C-alpha positions in Angstrom: 0.3 -0.1 0.4 1.3 3.2 -0.7 1.9 5.6 1.7 -0.2 9.1 1.6 1.4 12.5 0.2 2.8 14.5 2.8 1.2 17.8 3.2 3.6 20.9 3.0 4.0 22.9 6.2 6.0 25.9 7.2 9.3 25.4 8.7 9.7 25.4 12.6 12.4 27.0 14.6 12.4 24.1 17.0 15.3 21.9 15.5 17.6 25.3 15.7 16.2 26.3 19.0 17.6 22.6 20.4 20.5 22.6 18.3 21.8 26.3 19.9 20.4 25.2 23.3 23.3 22.2 23.4 25.6 24.3 21.8 25.5 27.0 24.3 24.9 24.3 27.4 28.6 23.2 26.2 30.1 26.1 25.9 28.8 27.1 29.5 29.8 23.5 30.8 33.2 23.7 29.5 33.4 27.3 30.8 31.9 26.3 34.6 34.7 23.5 35.0 36.9 25.4 33.8 36.4 27.9 36.3 36.2 25.6 38.9 39.2 24.2 38.2 41.0 27.2 38.4 39.6 28.0 41.7 41.0 24.3 42.8 44.5 25.5 42.1 44.4 29.0 44.2 43.9 30.0 47.8 41.2 32.2 47.0 38.2 29.6 49.0 40.3 28.3 51.8 38.1 29.9 53.9 34.8 28.8 52.9 36.7 25.6 53.0 38.0 25.7 57.1 34.5 26.6 57.8 33.2 23.1 56.1 35.8 21.3 57.7 35.8 22.7 60.9 32.0 22.4 61.2 32.4 18.9 60.3 34.9 18.6 62.8 32.5 19.9 65.8 29.6 17.3 64.1 32.1 14.4 64.2 33.3 15.2 67.7 34.1 12.3 69.8 35.2 11.6 73.6 39.0 11.4 74.3 40.9 8.4 75.0 40.5 7.8 79.3 44.4 7.1 79.4 45.7 10.9 79.0 46.2 12.7 81.7 46.9 16.5 81.4 49.2 18.5 84.6 48.5 21.7 84.1 50.6 24.6 85.0 47.7 26.8 85.4 47.1 29.9 87.2 46.7 28.6 90.7 49.9 26.6 91.5 51.3 29.8 89.6 49.5 31.7 93.2 50.4 29.3 95.2 54.3 28.1 94.2 55.4 31.5 92.6 56.1 33.4 89.6 57.5 31.7 86.7 60.3 30.4 86.2 60.3 28.0 88.9 63.3 25.9 90.4 64.2 22.2 88.7 64.1 21.2 91.7 59.9 21.4 91.8 59.7 20.0 88.8 62.5 16.9 89.8 60.2 16.7 93.0 56.9 16.4 89.9 58.0 13.5 88.2 59.0 11.2 91.6 55.1 11.9 92.3 54.4 11.2 89.0 56.5 8.3 88.5 55.5 6.5 92.0 52.0 6.1 90.4 53.2 4.2 87.5 52.5 6.0 84.1 53.3 4.6 80.7 55.0 7.7 79.8 55.7 11.7 80.9 55.6 14.3 78.8 57.4 17.3 80.2 56.7 20.3 77.9 59.0 22.5 79.5 62.2 23.9 77.9 65.2 22.8 79.3 67.5 24.2 76.7 70.1 26.3 79.2 71.6 25.8 82.7 70.4 26.7 86.0 72.8 29.5 86.8 71.0 30.1 90.1 70.2 26.5 91.2 72.9 24.7 89.2 72.0 21.9 91.5 68.6 21.4 90.6 69.6 20.3 86.7 71.4 17.1 88.4 67.9 16.8 90.3 65.9 16.7 87.6 68.5 14.6 85.5 68.3 11.9 88.1 64.8 12.2 88.5 64.3 11.2 84.5 67.1 8.4 84.8 64.4 7.2 87.8 61.5 7.8 85.7 62.8 6.4 82.6 59.8 6.9 80.4 60.2 10.9 79.6 59.8 12.4 77.0 61.2 16.1 76.1 60.5 18.9 73.3 62.2 20.2 70.7 61.1 23.7 69.3 62.2 25.2 66.0 63.9 28.6 66.1 63.8 30.5 63.0 67.7 32.4 62.4 66.6 34.4 59.0 66.7 32.0 56.3 67.8 28.9 58.5 66.7 27.1 61.4 67.8 25.9 64.2 66.5 23.0 66.3 65.8 24.6 70.5 66.9 21.5 72.3 67.2 20.7 76.0 70.6 20.8 77.3 72.5 17.5 77.0 72.5 17.0 80.9 68.8 16.7 80.6 68.2 15.5 77.5 70.8 12.1 78.0 68.5 11.8 80.8 65.5 11.7 78.8 63.9 8.3 77.0 62.6 10.2 74.2 62.7 13.5 72.4 59.5 14.9 70.0 59.4 18.1 68.7 56.1 20.3 69.4 55.8 22.2 66.1 52.0 23.1 64.7 51.1 24.1 61.1 48.8 27.3 61.4 46.6 27.6 58.3 46.3 31.5 56.4 43.6 31.8 59.3 45.7 31.4 61.7 44.0 28.5 62.9 46.2 25.2 63.9 44.4 22.0 62.7 47.8 20.8 61.2 50.8 19.2 62.0 53.9 16.7 60.6 54.2 13.5 61.8 58.3 13.8 61.8 60.2 17.8 61.5 63.7 18.8 62.2 67.3 18.1 60.9 67.4 16.5 57.8 69.7 14.3 58.6 67.7 13.2 62.4 64.3 14.4 62.5 62.4 14.1 65.4 59.2 12.3 65.4 56.4 14.7 66.9 55.9 15.0 71.1 53.1 12.6 70.7 54.5 9.8 69.1 57.6 10.4 70.8 55.1 9.4 74.3 54.3 6.2 72.4 57.8 5.5 72.2 58.6 6.3 75.5 55.9 4.1 76.9 57.4 0.7 74.8 55.9 0.9 71.5 58.6 -0.2 68.9 57.7 2.3 65.8 60.2 3.5 63.2 59.8 6.7 63.9 61.3 6.5 67.4 64.4 8.7 67.4 65.6 8.2 71.0 67.4 11.2 73.1 70.2 11.5 70.2 72.2 14.8 69.9 70.5 17.1 67.3 72.1 16.5 63.9 73.1 19.2 61.3 71.4 19.9 58.0 68.4 22.0 56.7 65.2 21.6 58.6 62.8 19.3 57.1 59.3 18.3 57.4 57.5 14.9 56.5 54.6 13.0 56.9 51.6 16.2 56.9 48.8 14.8 59.1 45.3 16.7 59.7 44.6 16.5 63.3 41.5 15.4 64.7 40.1 16.7 67.9 38.6 15.4 70.6 35.3 16.6 72.1 35.7 18.7 75.3 36.9 21.9 76.6 39.3 20.6 78.6 38.7 17.8 76.5 41.3 15.6 78.7 41.6 15.0 82.6 43.3 17.7 84.1 44.7 17.7 87.5 46.3 21.1 88.6 50.6 21.2 89.0 50.3 22.1 92.7 47.9 19.3 93.3 49.8 16.9 92.1 53.4 18.1 93.4 51.9 18.1 97.0 50.0 14.9 96.8 46.6 16.0 96.6 45.2 13.4 94.1 43.7 9.8 94.3 45.8 7.2 94.6 47.1 5.4 91.4 44.8 7.7 88.7 48.3 8.3 87.0 48.4 4.2 86.5 49.1 3.5 83.2 48.4 7.1 82.0 49.8 9.1 79.2 51.0 12.1 81.4 51.6 15.6 80.0 52.6 18.5 81.8 52.6 22.0 81.0 51.5 25.6 80.7 47.6 26.5 80.6 47.7 29.4 82.7 47.2 33.0 81.5 50.3 34.0 79.5 52.8 31.5 80.0 53.1 28.6 77.2 51.8 28.4 73.5 48.4 29.2 72.8 46.8 28.3 69.8 43.5 28.8 67.7 41.9 25.6 67.3 37.9 24.5 65.1 36.9 23.2 68.2 36.9 26.3 70.5 35.4 30.0 69.5 37.8 32.3 67.8 38.6 34.5 70.9 39.5 31.3 73.4 42.8 29.4 72.5 44.2 25.7 73.5 47.3 25.8 75.5 49.9 23.8 73.6 49.8 21.0 76.3 46.1 20.2 75.1 47.7 20.2 71.1 50.0 17.5 72.2 47.3 15.4 73.8 45.0 16.1 70.8 47.7 14.6 68.9 48.2 12.1 71.1 44.5 11.0 71.4 44.6 10.4 67.5 47.3 8.7 67.5 46.0 6.3 70.6 42.4 6.4 68.5 43.7 5.4 65.0 42.3 9.0 63.9 44.2 9.4 60.5 43.5 11.7 58.4 45.7 12.8 55.6 45.5 15.9 52.9 44.3 15.2 49.2 46.3 15.4 46.3 46.0 18.4 44.3 44.9 15.7 41.2 42.0 14.5 43.5 40.5 17.7 44.7 40.0 18.7 41.2 38.1 15.8 40.1 36.4 15.7 43.4 35.2 18.9 42.9 34.3 18.6 39.0 32.3 15.5 39.2 29.7 17.0 41.5 29.4 20.2 39.3 29.5 18.1 36.0 26.8 15.8 37.3 24.8 19.1 38.0 24.9 20.6 34.2 23.6 17.4 33.2 20.7 17.6 35.4 20.1 20.8 34.5 19.9 19.7 30.7 18.5 16.6 31.0 15.8 16.8 33.7 13.0 19.5 34.1 13.2 22.6 35.3 12.1 21.4 39.2 14.3 18.2 39.0 17.0 19.7 37.7 16.6 22.7 40.8 16.3 19.5 43.2 18.8 17.9 41.9 21.1 21.0 41.8 20.1 21.0 45.7 21.0 17.7 46.5 24.7 17.5 44.9 24.9 20.8 46.7 23.4 19.0 50.0 25.6 16.0 49.1 28.8 18.0 48.1 28.8 19.9 51.9 28.7 16.2 53.7 31.5 15.0 52.2 33.4 18.3 52.8 32.5 18.6 56.3 32.7 14.0 57.2 34.7 13.0 55.0 37.6 13.6 57.3 35.7 11.5 60.0 34.3 9.0 57.6 37.1 7.9 55.1 40.4 9.6 57.1 40.9 12.1 53.5 40.3 15.8 54.1 38.5 17.6 50.6 38.3 20.9 49.7 35.1 21.6 48.2 34.7 25.4 48.3 34.7 25.1 44.2 32.2 22.8 43.6 30.1 24.4 46.1 30.1 27.5 44.0 30.1 25.4 40.7 27.0 24.1 41.6 25.4 27.5 43.1 26.2 29.4 39.5 25.3 26.3 37.7 21.4 26.8 37.6 21.2 30.4 37.7 23.2 30.7 34.6 21.8 28.0 32.6 18.7 29.4 33.6 19.2 33.1 32.1 20.5 31.5 28.7 17.9 29.3 28.7 15.3 32.0 28.9 17.4 34.3 26.9 16.8 31.1 24.4 13.3 30.6 24.8 11.9 34.3 24.5 14.1 33.6 20.9 12.2 30.4 20.2 8.8 32.6 21.0 9.9 35.2 18.7 10.4 33.1 15.3 7.4 30.7 15.9 5.5 33.4 16.1 6.8 34.4 13.1 6.0 30.8 11.5 2.7 30.9 13.0 2.3 34.0 11.2 3.3 32.5 8.0 1.0 29.3 8.5 -1.8 31.8 8.5 -2.9 31.3 11.8 -2.8 35.2 13.2 -2.8 35.1 17.2 -4.9 38.2 17.4 -7.7 37.1 15.1 -11.0 36.9 17.0 -9.3 38.8 19.7 -9.2 42.6 18.7 -11.2 43.4 21.6 -8.4 42.4 24.4 -6.4 45.0 25.6 -3.0 45.1 24.0 -0.7 43.4 26.8 2.2 45.0 28.6 5.0 44.5 30.3 8.5 43.6 28.9 9.4 41.8 25.4 9.5 38.5 26.8 5.8 38.4 28.0 4.6 39.9 25.5 6.2 36.9 23.2 4.4 34.7 25.8 1.0 36.1 25.8 1.5 36.3 21.7 2.3 32.6 21.7 -0.6 31.8 24.6 -3.1 33.4 22.2 -2.2 31.3 19.3 -2.0 28.1 21.4 -5.7 28.6 22.5 -6.9 28.6 19.1 -5.2 25.5 18.3 -6.1 24.2 21.8 -10.2 24.8 20.3 -9.1 23.3 16.9 -7.5 20.2 18.8 -10.7 19.8 21.0 -13.6 20.6 18.1 -12.0 17.4 16.0 -12.0 15.5 19.3 -15.4 16.1 19.8 -15.7 15.2 16.5 -14.1 12.1 17.1 -15.7 11.3 20.2 -19.0 11.5 19.3 -19.0 9.3 15.6 -21.6 6.5 15.9 -19.0 3.8 14.7 -16.2 2.4 17.2 -13.4 4.5 15.6 -9.5 3.8 16.8 -6.4 6.1 16.2 -3.1 4.0 16.2 0.6 4.4 15.5 1.9 3.2 12.3 3.1 -0.3 14.8 -0.7 -0.7 15.3 -0.5 0.7 19.2 -3.5 2.8 19.9 -2.9 6.3 20.8 -6.9 7.1 21.0 -10.5 5.9 20.7 -13.7 7.1 20.6 -16.6 6.5 23.2 -18.0 4.3 20.9 -14.9 2.1 20.6 -14.8 2.2 24.3 -18.1 0.3 24.5 -17.0 -2.0 21.7 -13.8 -3.3 23.7 -14.1 -5.9 26.4 -11.9 -4.3 28.8 -12.8 -0.3 27.8 -9.8 0.9 30.7 -6.9 -0.8 29.0 -6.8 -0.3 26.0 -4.2 3.1 25.1 -1.5 2.0 24.1 -2.4 -1.4 23.9 -1.5 -3.5 20.0 -4.9 -2.8 18.5 -4.6 -6.7 16.7 -4.7 -8.1 20.4 -7.9 -6.4 21.2 -9.3 -6.9 17.8 -7.6 -10.4 17.7 -11.3 -12.3 17.8 -12.7 -9.8 14.9 -11.3 -12.9 11.9 -12.7 -13.4 8.2 -16.2 -15.2 8.4 -14.4 -17.6 5.6 -11.4 -18.5 6.1 -11.1 -17.4 10.6 -8.0 -15.6 9.9 -7.7 -12.4 12.1 -8.5 -8.8 9.9 -5.5 -7.5 11.5 -2.0 -9.2 12.0 -1.3 -11.0 15.2 2.2 -10.0 14.8 4.1 -6.4 15.5 5.0 -4.4 12.8 3.8 -1.8 10.1 -0.2 -1.7 9.6 0.8 -0.9 6.3 -0.1 -4.1 4.5 -3.8 -4.3 5.6 -6.6 -3.6 2.9 -8.2 -0.5 3.6 -11.8 -2.2 3.4 -12.4 -5.6 5.1 -15.4 -7.8 6.5 -15.2 -10.0 9.2 -17.3 -11.9 12.3 -16.2 -11.1 15.7 -16.5 -13.0 19.1 -20.0 -12.1 20.0 -21.2 -13.2 16.4 -21.8 -9.8 15.1 -20.6 -8.9 11.6 -18.3 -5.8 11.0 -16.8 -3.7 8.5 -13.2 -2.6 9.0 -12.2 0.6 6.9 -8.3 1.3 7.2 -7.2 4.9 6.0 -3.5 6.1 7.0 -2.5 10.4 7.5 0.7 12.1 8.0 0.7 13.9 11.4 4.1 15.5 11.4 6.7 13.4 10.9 4.8 10.1 11.5 1.8 8.1 10.1 -0.9 7.4 12.1 -3.9 5.3 11.3 -7.5 5.6 11.4 -9.2 2.2 11.6 -13.5 2.9 11.9 -15.4 -0.9 12.7 -19.2 -0.4 11.2 -22.0 -3.1 12.6 -23.2 -4.7 9.9 -24.8 -7.4 11.9 -28.8 -5.5 11.7 -27.8 -5.9 8.0 -27.0 -9.3 8.2 -30.4 -10.2 10.3 -32.4 -8.4 7.7 -30.8 -9.6 3.9 -30.9 -13.2 6.4 -34.8 -12.7 7.1 -35.4 -11.5 3.7 -33.9 -14.8 2.0 -36.2 -16.7 4.2 -39.2 -14.8 3.2 -38.1 -15.3 -0.7 -37.6 -18.8 0.4 -40.8 -19.4 2.2 -42.7 -17.5 0.0 -41.0 -19.3 -3.4 -40.7 -22.6 -1.6 -43.2 -23.5 1.2 -45.9 -21.1 -0.1 -45.9 -22.0 -3.3 -46.1 -26.0 -2.8 -49.7 -26.3 -1.6 -51.0 -23.4 -4.3 -49.5 -25.4 -6.6 -50.9 -28.5 -5.2 -54.7 -26.7 -5.4 -54.1 -25.9 -9.4 -52.4 -29.0 -10.2 -55.8 -30.9 -8.4 -57.9 -28.6 -10.4 -56.4 -29.3 -13.9 -56.4 -33.1 -13.0 -60.1 -32.6 -12.6 -60.6 -30.7 -15.7 -58.8 -33.0 -18.2 -59.7 -36.1 -16.1 -63.5 -35.6 -14.0 -64.2 -39.0 -13.2 -60.7 -39.7 -11.8 -61.5 -38.4 -8.4 -64.8 -37.5 -6.8 -66.4 -34.1 -6.4 -65.9 -34.7 -2.2 -62.8 -36.3 -2.5 -61.3 -33.3 -4.5 -62.9 -30.1 -2.3 -61.3 -32.2 0.7 -57.9 -32.1 -0.7 -58.1 -28.4 -2.5 -59.5 -27.9 1.4 -56.8 -29.0 3.4 -53.8 -27.8 1.0 -55.4 -24.3 1.4 -55.7 -24.9 5.6 -51.9 -25.5 5.0 -50.7 -22.5 3.0 -53.3 -20.2 5.6 -51.1 -21.3 8.8 -48.0 -21.0 6.7 -49.1 -17.5 6.3 -50.3 -17.2 9.7 -47.3 -18.7 11.1 -45.0 -15.9 9.3 -47.0 -13.1 10.0 -46.8 -13.7 13.4 -43.5 -14.2 13.5 -43.4 -10.8 12.2 -45.9 -9.3 14.3 -43.5 -9.9 17.2 -40.3 -9.1 15.9 -41.6 -5.6 15.0 -44.9 -4.9 16.1 -45.1 -2.4 18.9 -45.0 -3.7 22.4 -48.0 -3.7 24.5 -47.2 -4.0 28.6 -49.6 -4.5 30.8 -50.0 -6.6 34.3 -51.7 -9.7 34.1 -52.1 -13.4 35.9 -49.7 -16.0 34.2 -51.5 -18.4 35.7 -54.8 -17.6 34.1 -52.6 -17.3 30.6 -51.2 -20.7 31.3 -54.8 -22.2 32.0 -56.3 -20.5 29.0 -53.6 -21.9 26.5 -54.0 -25.6 28.2 -57.9 -25.4 27.3 -57.4 -23.9 24.3 -55.7 -27.0 23.3 -57.6 -29.3 25.0 -59.5 -30.0 21.2 -56.3 -30.8 19.2 -55.0 -33.0 22.3 -58.3 -35.3 22.0 -57.4 -35.3 18.4 -54.5 -36.9 19.0 -55.2 -38.8 21.8 -52.6 -36.9 24.4 -53.7 -36.3 28.0 -53.2 -32.7 28.9 -52.0 -32.5 33.0 -51.6 -28.9 34.8 -50.1 -27.2 37.8 -50.2 -24.2 38.5 -50.1 -21.6 41.6 -53.2 -19.3 42.2 -51.8 -16.3 41.1 -48.6 -15.5 38.8 -48.3 -11.7 38.8 -46.3 -10.5 35.8 -45.7 -7.5 33.1 -46.3 -7.9 29.9 -47.9 -8.7 26.4 -50.9 -11.0 26.9 -51.5 -11.8 23.7 -47.7 -12.8 22.5 -47.0 -14.8 25.8 -50.4 -16.9 24.9 -49.5 -17.4 22.0 -45.5 -18.5 23.0 -47.5 -20.9 25.6 -49.7 -21.9 22.9 -47.1 -22.9 20.4 -45.1 -25.3 22.7 -47.8 -26.6 23.8 -49.0 -27.7 20.6 -45.9 -28.7 19.9 -45.9 -31.1 22.8 -49.2 -32.5 21.6 -47.7 -33.5 17.8 -44.7 -35.3 19.1 -46.3 -36.8 22.0 -47.2 -40.1 21.1 -51.5 -41.8 21.8 -52.2 -42.3 25.1 -49.5 -40.0 25.8 -49.4 -37.1 28.9 -48.2 -33.6 28.2 -47.9 -32.3 31.4 -47.8 -28.4 31.9 -46.4 -26.6 35.2 -46.0 -23.2 36.5 -43.3 -22.5 39.7 -41.5 -20.1 40.8 -37.5 -19.5 40.8 -36.6 -16.1 41.7 -36.5 -13.7 39.7 -38.1 -15.9 37.2 -41.8 -17.9 36.7 -40.8 -20.9 35.0 -43.7 -22.7 32.6 -42.7 -25.8 32.1 -44.2 -28.1 29.6 -42.8 -31.5 29.4 -44.0 -34.5 26.8 -43.1 -38.4 26.3 -42.1 -38.1 22.4 -38.9 -39.2 20.6 -37.4 -36.4 22.3 -33.9 -34.0 20.4 -30.9 -35.4 20.0 -28.3 -33.2 21.5 -26.8 -32.0 18.2 -29.8 -30.3 16.9 -31.2 -28.5 19.7 -28.9 -25.7 18.5 -31.2 -25.0 15.6 -34.5 -25.5 17.3 -35.2 -21.8 17.5 -34.5 -21.1 13.7 -36.9 -19.7 11.6 -38.1 -22.6 9.0 -35.8 -24.8 10.3 -37.3 -28.7 10.3 -36.0 -31.1 12.6 -38.2 -33.6 11.9 -38.7 -33.6 8.3 -36.9 -37.1 8.3 -38.0 -38.9 11.3 -41.9 -37.8 11.9 -42.4 -36.4 7.6 -46.2 -36.9 9.1 -45.9 -33.8 11.8 -46.7 -30.9 9.6 -45.2 -27.7 10.4 -42.5 -24.6 8.5 -40.6 -24.3 11.9 -41.7 -20.9 12.4 -43.4 -21.6 15.9 -40.0 -22.5 18.0 -38.6 -19.2 16.8 -41.7 -17.0 17.8 -41.3 -18.1 20.8 -37.8 -17.2 21.4 -38.3 -14.1 20.2 -41.2 -13.3 22.4 -39.2 -14.4 25.4 -36.9 -12.7 24.5 -38.5 -9.0 24.2 -40.1 -9.5 27.6 -36.5 -10.2 29.2 -37.0 -14.0 29.4 -35.4 -16.9 28.0 -36.0 -20.8 26.8 -34.6 -23.7 28.1 -34.8 -27.5 26.9 -34.3 -30.1 28.3 -33.9 -33.3 26.2 -32.8 -36.4 25.4 -33.2 -38.8 22.7 -36.3 -41.5 23.5 -36.6 -40.1 26.9 -39.2 -36.7 25.8 -38.5 -33.1 26.0 -39.3 -30.5 28.3 -39.4 -27.0 27.5 -39.2 -24.2 29.8 -40.2 -20.4 29.5 -38.5 -18.5 32.4 -40.2 -14.7 32.1 -39.3 -12.3 34.9 -41.7 -12.0 37.7 -43.1 -8.3 37.7 -40.8 -4.9 38.4 -37.8 -7.5 37.7 -36.5 -6.6 34.6 -37.5 -4.0 31.6 -38.5 -5.6 28.8 -36.6 -5.2 25.5 -37.2 -2.1 23.1 -39.3 -2.6 20.2 -36.4 -1.1 17.7 -34.1 -3.2 19.0 -35.3 -6.7 19.6 -33.1 -8.9 21.9 -31.7 -11.6 19.6 
């Protein structure tokens, strides 16, 4: 089948609009990703990253390890002992007091770089105390001398008495906050571990970084193994005792056993003070607590490493690229929600990755990229949309659809250029929508089932008549029409009119006639038409059932007139011709009797035909009457025929049976059934008539003792002009219209006929009629079949 010609249409701006929009998205993506990569290599957003990381540090903070104890040189100790510096004999006594409780290691965060000139003997006392303990760590500081750095180490006497040395340097970020440290720092030839690592070494752990108490080496200053410090929760975070309380023994016994004891200054104006993420900006953490936080991270295995620059660029570019894809592929709302989700996810990674993954990520560039992607793209999209609307308006004008036609009375809209273009397109769209609604309503009101299908046979649209035609009217859209009309087959071959395999509908004939599973005769009309770039099929079903039924009735009437009616008339003419030619062959009374018999036969056939036609088409007269009386009247009317056939009639009925309908038609139907039972009953047989109730029906049963009807013949009982007894009982008169009338009458009254019969066991007909008020009779213009 050839494809339908395509209609010319004005060019649309939509393809060019989409191409330009894709180009702009690519340009914006490259520009924004390059900008984010540049931000990663600069320090412009370090303040934002520090803010995120510090917030994450507070959220993920955990309590400190219980084995860390701080002995604080606090203001109360200064008041009790005197101004700083104190005699080293006091420090020796403190070391002995702590050693007596059996700690794991002792860290004296006090610089002893020079000999005590006032009390030379105190240096020896302190050295002896350090030797007795055997687990003391002394600090090493860094002293900057112009372009080079020198170690500020303990004096040799105390250094040799100490078990380990450790540096106490902290890294200050650009905002002055201490967040990082180097695990190893010092002269290149022999650097020291951090003071916290040295405490672990003094406690007996054999770590590769342990350097003992070796003298400072020469060489340039080196720093290795940068770590981000994870702080413990609390202020102070560690168990703290005052220096004077420990010195005088005013602490519980054994509270320092198996502890890491760090001695350092916390008094105001004494020792190093650092800004840290865990405290407010105005507060500071003393250096001894910073050592405690570093030791706590070692004991808790909290290792946080900075991320390489390549990883930082990748981590910042990925969420920005995902955001750009989301705003390009998803709708405005979904794109906005996706960008918001990416923003929150990136923020969470920057804040919680140190605690969860052991890595510190800078995500400030990604946050800036995601936050600017949506407004930048919205701006470009809005600009492109305005340009597209202008092009579409020109296309509509060229197509002859004036957006202001029929709207001249409306006031011209005010606003910016985009608003005016939107209003103009809205006007034109409204006209197109009303035109579409007109076409849709016209399709819906078509009397025949009509389907609009795609080229592959899937239903896109169906009118109300089509929905009534389908067995499952709610499941039609998107389904293949071939499966829904699978029962519509060719009347001769039984082949479905529509191909059951998926594919193009282009090979089906434009006009086909078939029959469906309900016995309806349908004419299927198929026609394609072009809609845009696609081919759409319009399939219409025309119901020919009534036409076929009328044609069948016409053929039956012609057969009746040409055969059944012709036979008795021809017999009468033959008898008259014989009498004229051979008058002596038949006596006059015998001739008249034969003519009378043939005339009565013709009259009976004519009456049966007329009665069936009236039952099917005459106006229905519905009144309330007693079915029991109607049955009794029919039995009385059949009494003479029963006597002639030597058949006995029996009747069982209730006192009354109210029914709504046409008494004449129902009485005639009952009489036909009783008459058939009498004709087929043997001599001295009995026909039993009964009226019973089986809600919602009154049931009239007529049972005879005749030869019965074979099961394969029972389906043809109610077909007009169908005589099933011609071969078995040729002597019984009839043309096959009596039972057809019975079925027609009962169907018009909303009832039905049932037959119970078998060969040699008689036949029982049951006429089921609705009780009064149970159902409505079938209308005259649409007789039930």
